[in-house]
C-alpha positions as a printed Julia matrix, in Angstrom:
439×3 Matrix{Float64}:
 159.68   20.72  21.14
 161.1    20.59  24.64
 163.7    18.01  23.56
 164.73   20.23  20.64
 165.09   23.25  22.92
 167.19   21.21  25.34
 169.36   20.01  22.45
 169.85   23.51  21.08
 170.58   24.98  24.48
 173.12   22.25  25.13
 175.1    23.31  22.07
 174.82   26.96  23.1
 176.45   25.96  26.39
 179.19   24.25  24.38
 179.87   27.62  22.72
 179.9    29.4   26.08
 182.38   26.89  27.52
 184.51   27.27  24.39
 184.87   31.03  25.0
 185.42   30.73  28.75
 188.17   28.14  28.29
 189.78   30.18  25.5
 190.07   33.23  27.75
 191.02   31.39  30.94
 193.73   29.28  29.35
 194.85   32.19  27.22
 196.12   33.49  30.57
 197.76   30.12  31.25
 199.59   29.78  27.95
 200.55   33.43  27.57
 202.95   32.78  30.45
 205.47   31.54  27.85
 205.83   35.08  26.44
 205.69   36.8   29.84
 208.4    34.31  30.83
 210.81   35.81  28.29
 209.93   39.4   29.27
 210.39   38.71  32.98
 213.76   37.03  32.43
 214.99   40.15  30.61
 213.81   42.61  33.26
 214.65   40.79  36.48
 217.56   38.51  35.43
 215.97   35.57  37.26
 217.17   32.05  36.51
 214.85   30.03  34.32
 214.03   27.65  37.13
 213.07   30.58  39.4
 210.81   32.16  36.79
 209.31   28.82  35.76
 208.71   28.06  39.44
 205.94   30.67  39.49
 204.21   28.78  36.71
 204.74   25.51  38.55
 203.09   26.98  41.64
 200.29   28.3   39.41
 199.64   24.82  38.07
 199.8    23.21  41.52
 197.27   25.67  43.0
 195.08   25.35  39.9
 195.05   21.59  40.47
 194.78   21.47  44.26
 191.56   23.47  44.19
 190.12   21.03  41.61
 188.23   18.83  44.12
 186.81   21.91  45.87
 185.77   23.48  42.56
 184.22   20.2   41.45
 182.33   19.85  44.73
 181.06   23.42  44.49
 179.92   22.85  40.9
 178.14   19.63  41.9
 176.42   21.48  44.75
 175.86   25.07  43.57
 176.13   24.81  39.79
 178.77   26.23  37.45
 177.46   29.79  37.27
 178.34   30.86  40.81
 181.7    29.11  40.67
 182.7    30.8   37.41
 181.59   34.23  38.66
 183.73   33.8   41.77
 186.62   32.65  39.61
 186.41   35.73  37.39
 186.89   37.94  40.45
 190.02   36.09  41.5
 191.31   36.15  37.94
 190.96   39.9   37.6
 192.55   40.56  40.97
 195.49   38.23  40.31
 196.32   39.72  36.9
 196.03   43.29  38.19
 198.35   42.56  41.11
 200.82   40.76  38.81
 201.33   44.04  36.95
 202.77   45.58  40.15
 205.42   42.98  41.06
 208.98   43.9   42.01
 210.22   40.56  43.37
 209.87   36.92  42.43
 208.03   36.26  45.7
 205.32   38.76  44.78
 204.96   37.1   41.37
 204.61   33.72  43.03
 201.76   35.01  45.22
 199.89   37.17  42.72
 200.23   34.98  39.64
 201.08   31.6   41.13
 198.29   31.65  43.72
 195.56   34.26  43.14
 195.47   34.07  39.35
 195.65   30.28  39.53
 192.52   30.16  41.71
 190.72   32.29  39.12
 191.73   30.08  36.18
 190.93   26.92  38.14
 187.43   28.11  39.03
 186.79   29.08  35.39
 188.58   26.18  33.77
 188.48   22.47  33.07
 186.58   21.2   36.08
 183.38   23.28  35.81
 183.24   23.18  32.02
 183.92   19.45  31.58
 181.36   18.75  34.31
 178.78   20.72  32.34
 179.46   18.65  29.22
 179.54   15.32  31.06
 176.15   16.09  32.57
 174.52   17.27  29.35
 175.84   14.86  26.73
 176.08   11.11  26.31
 175.93   10.0   22.67
 177.98   12.92  21.31
 180.03   13.62  24.4
 183.35   13.21  22.59
 182.4    15.78  19.97
 181.13   18.25  22.58
 184.26   17.78  24.7
 186.43   18.19  21.64
 184.75   21.47  20.75
 185.13   23.04  24.19
 188.71   21.72  24.43
 189.47   23.44  21.14
 188.66   26.67  22.95
 191.99   26.28  24.75
 193.69   26.02  21.36
 191.87   29.13  20.22
 193.14   30.88  23.34
 196.7    29.86  22.46
 196.24   30.97  18.86
 194.82   34.4   19.7
 196.19   35.24  23.13
 199.84   34.22  22.86
 200.73   36.29  19.74
 198.41   39.14  20.79
 199.9    39.27  24.28
 203.41   39.29  22.78
 202.37   42.16  20.5
 201.02   44.09  23.49
 204.18   43.42  25.49
 206.28   44.72  22.6
 204.23   47.91  22.27
 203.09   48.83  25.8
 205.18   46.62  28.1
 204.31   43.56  30.14
 202.88   45.51  33.1
 200.28   47.34  31.02
 199.5    44.1   29.22
 198.65   42.45  32.53
 196.35   45.39  33.37
 194.52   45.12  30.05
 194.01   41.39  30.58
 192.86   42.01  34.16
 189.98   44.18  32.93
 188.69   42.55  29.75
 189.06   38.81  30.4
 187.12   38.61  33.7
 184.47   41.0   32.33
 183.74   38.78  29.32
 183.74   35.57  31.38
 181.41   36.98  34.04
 179.03   38.39  31.43
 178.7    35.04  29.66
 178.14   33.2   32.93
 175.38   35.61  33.94
 173.66   35.47  30.55
 173.84   31.78  29.7
 174.67   29.6   32.69
 171.24   29.83  34.27
 169.77   26.41  33.59
 171.06   23.37  35.41
 171.82   20.11  33.57
 168.8    17.83  33.48
 170.39   14.53  32.45
 171.35   13.39  35.95
 169.0    10.79  37.42
 168.44    9.04  40.7
 170.52    5.96  41.33
 167.55    3.6   40.85
 166.88    5.15  37.44
 170.58    4.93  36.55
 170.65    1.24  37.55
 167.59    0.52  35.42
 169.04    2.28  32.38
 172.43    0.55  32.8
 170.84   -2.89  32.73
 169.0    -2.05  29.5
 171.93   -0.32  27.76
 173.64   -2.71  25.28
 176.68   -0.42  25.0
 177.71   -1.06  28.63
 179.94   -4.11  29.0
 180.7    -4.04  32.74
 177.22   -3.42  34.11
 178.28   -3.98  37.71
 180.88   -1.19  37.42
 178.59    1.2   35.58
 175.76    0.73  38.06
 177.83    1.87  41.04
 177.05    5.24  42.58
 180.51    6.78  42.51
 182.01    9.01  45.17
 185.57   10.27  45.45
 186.37    7.85  48.25
 184.93    4.87  46.39
 186.84    5.84  43.24
 190.13    6.12  45.14
 189.86    2.46  46.2
 189.99    1.27  42.57
 193.12    0.54  40.54
 191.58    2.43  37.61
 191.67    5.66  39.59
 195.4     5.3   40.23
 196.1     4.32  36.64
 194.26    7.45  35.54
 196.24    9.46  38.08
 199.5     8.31  36.52
 198.06    8.94  33.05
 197.09   12.49  34.06
 200.52   13.11  35.59
 202.52   11.94  32.58
 200.25   13.56  29.99
 200.61   17.05  31.41
 204.25   16.5   32.37
 204.99   16.18  28.66
 202.71   18.83  27.19
 203.09   21.59  29.75
 206.86   21.36  30.04
 207.17   21.77  26.27
 204.52   24.49  26.01
 206.12   26.48  28.83
 209.61   26.41  27.36
 209.18   26.22  23.58
 209.3    30.0   23.04
 212.51   30.23  25.09
 213.92   27.25  23.15
 213.25   28.89  19.79
 214.74   32.19  20.98
 217.86   30.26  22.07
 218.05   28.87  18.54
 218.09   32.38  17.07
 214.44   33.06  16.25
 212.87   36.43  17.01
 210.62   36.43  20.07
 207.56   37.56  18.11
 208.09   34.87  15.47
 208.54   32.25  18.2
 205.21   33.38  19.67
 203.62   32.83  16.23
 204.89   29.24  16.3
 203.27   28.89  19.72
 200.08   30.29  18.22
 200.26   27.71  15.45
 200.32   24.98  18.07
 197.07   26.48  19.31
 195.33   26.58  15.95
 196.39   23.03  15.11
 195.16   21.83  18.49
 191.75   23.38  17.84
 191.07   21.11  14.89
 192.87   18.26  16.6
 190.66   18.36  19.68
 187.46   18.2   17.65
 188.96   15.42  15.53
 190.19   13.34  18.48
 186.98   13.83  20.45
 184.7    12.73  17.63
 187.11    9.99  16.49
 187.28    8.52  19.99
 183.47    8.15  19.86
 183.9     6.02  16.75
 187.06    3.92  17.16
 187.59    4.04  20.94
 189.72    5.99  23.4
 192.79    3.74  23.32
 193.38    3.73  19.56
 192.7     7.46  19.32
 195.15    8.24  22.12
 197.82    6.06  20.52
 197.61    8.0   17.26
 197.83   11.26  19.21
 200.88   10.14  21.18
 202.62    9.28  17.91
 202.02   12.9   16.87
 203.5    14.1   20.19
 206.64   12.05  19.65
 207.02   13.35  16.09
 206.58   16.94  17.25
 209.27   16.7   19.93
 211.56   14.94  17.46
 211.32   17.98  15.18
 212.44   20.19  18.08
 215.51   18.02  18.45
 216.01   18.13  14.69
 215.8    21.94  14.7
 218.51   22.08  17.36
 220.78   19.87  15.27
 220.05   21.03  11.71
 218.39   24.48  12.15
 216.11   23.78   9.18
 213.61   26.67   8.9
 210.76   24.28   8.15
 211.16   22.22  11.34
 209.34   24.7   13.64
 206.27   24.4   11.4
 206.4    20.6   11.51
 206.76   20.86  15.28
 203.71   23.13  15.54
 201.56   20.72  13.53
 202.54   17.43  15.14
 202.87   18.67  18.71
 199.64   20.64  18.38
 197.88   17.42  17.4
 199.56   15.5   20.22
 198.7    18.11  22.82
 195.11   18.04  21.58
 194.62   14.33  22.25
 195.93   14.57  25.81
 193.69   17.51  26.68
 190.55   16.06  25.08
 190.64   12.42  26.13
 191.5    12.89  29.82
 188.01   14.12  30.82
 186.35   11.65  28.44
 188.18    8.64  29.87
 187.36    9.86  33.38
 183.68   10.02  32.43
 183.89    6.49  30.96
 184.98    5.18  34.35
 183.42    7.56  36.88
 180.45    9.32  35.28
 177.57   10.47  37.45
 176.71   13.02  40.07
 180.18   13.11  41.62
 182.03   13.42  38.3
 183.08   17.02  39.0
 184.69   16.17  42.3
 186.35   13.0   40.98
 187.72   14.77  37.91
 188.86   17.62  40.13
 190.69   15.17  42.37
 192.41   13.54  39.4
 193.35   17.01  38.2
 195.63   17.33  41.22
 197.92   14.75  39.59
 197.36   16.55  36.32
 198.69   19.72  37.9
 201.55   18.04  39.71
 202.77   16.66  36.39
 202.5    20.03  34.68
 204.16   21.87  37.56
 206.99   19.4   37.86
 207.53   19.37  34.1
 207.68   23.15  33.78
 210.08   23.46  36.71
 212.22   20.43  35.8
 212.69   21.63  32.22
 214.07   24.94  33.55
 216.16   23.16  36.18
 217.52   20.76  33.58
 218.43   23.59  31.22
 220.15   25.58  33.97
 222.38   22.56  34.66
 223.24   21.28  31.15
 222.45   24.39  29.04
 220.44   22.33  26.57
 216.85   21.11  26.22
 217.66   18.15  23.96
 218.16   15.42  26.63
 214.98   16.62  28.32
 213.07   16.31  25.04
 214.17   12.67  24.73
 212.9    11.96  28.26
 209.55   13.52  27.35
 209.14   11.23  24.35
 209.61    8.23  26.65
 207.06    9.62  29.13
 204.49   10.12  26.36
 204.85    6.5   25.24
 204.48    5.29  28.84
 201.27    7.33  29.24
 199.92    5.59  26.15
 200.68    2.18  27.66
 198.78    3.13  30.82
 195.63    3.97  28.84
 195.69    0.49  27.29
 196.18   -1.1   30.72
 193.3     0.91  32.24
 191.15   -0.16  29.24
 188.02    2.04  29.13
 186.89   -0.25  26.27
 186.16   -2.92  28.91
 183.65   -0.65  30.67
 181.5     0.46  27.74
 181.4     0.59  23.96
 181.79    4.0   22.35
 178.78    5.04  20.19
 180.51    4.3   16.87
 181.5     0.77  17.87
 178.05    0.27  19.37
 176.49    0.93  15.97
 179.0    -1.41  14.31
 178.27   -4.1   16.85
 174.51   -3.76  16.32
 174.97   -3.99  12.55
 177.03   -7.14  12.96
 174.43   -8.7   15.25
 171.69   -7.81  12.76
 173.75   -9.41   9.99
 174.16  -12.58  12.06
 170.44  -12.72  12.79
 169.67  -12.18   9.11
 172.08  -14.95   8.16
 170.44  -17.34  10.62
 166.99  -16.59   9.24
 168.23  -17.13   5.69
 169.83  -20.46   6.59
 166.68  -21.62   8.34
């Protein structure tokens, strides 16, 4: 009965993380529609306006190791409650801005701290600690919360901006989003994960686990400093950097790109929302699929979707076919989903354990640097050449390189995913059966 309660409560926590991520990253991705509104009111250059988002992403990432360490030490509840306070304050202050410097401080710093403390690091740490066999599925579900946030928040925020203005929209978000997040943390994030064991118990279980290939690696008690000394950490750092460089640069500028091509702002926001809804299903699909066929193959399929999606953006610029934005939303939504879902899973494959939160938070710094650089560089590139097309081609190349890095890092050499473990056991049983028959 106790095991059943633990199982059920674990999936309740998955639902809680889904909602928290949806609201937190709804703030993140709604920047693309605030971006257009701010450009109209203040006549900033695109690189200046996008720079606030770049700072937002950098701060969000820099605090990752501190958030991870606090989660490892104090648990996710206190961290998320603190984050909700920062989030509310940052959004409220953003509604009062008059200069780009104020926007950089209020949105780029304060709001970023709030999203970071509510976001990927605490929620992926919760899942890593609670799940093993179905970790990919659980991670896919909570990751789809980000897609749900894009689906609901981006069009809804654009609708609010159209009706009441961007300042009032920020005030509405400043009240309701932190309130919901804090309430869920208080109500549900009371129990601490119980799956973490002492190192001697971990070592014993590793030696008995047939799914672990590199038992020496898996038996190590990981810390941030020990992880940094490995080549796998730096390969993952480059993977994190390139993955978010591609996705966040596109997601930050796609509304502006579609408006440049003659689409209405509200319709462009609907296309952005479609990316979100596609990514919801994609994240669950990629997470569960990676548990069956492996991380590398799954990521390769997802990167192919990314490349197709960006290609349809280029095609829309050249041909202006009305169906191309829909193809873009589907393929890029799927591609974005694989990058968001597999990054924490691959990190857990290499560096699972008590220090996972801090290690993942440290890797997230490179994640944020890639996103920040991509968002800024896309605006800088456009300001210079007045076109996004060459930048899109560069992003396709970066996505393919990120895929190559995953194969070089090779999480398949550390452990077998549950689906392949079952297949391997069936094959071994068949061999044993064949031997008995022959004898």
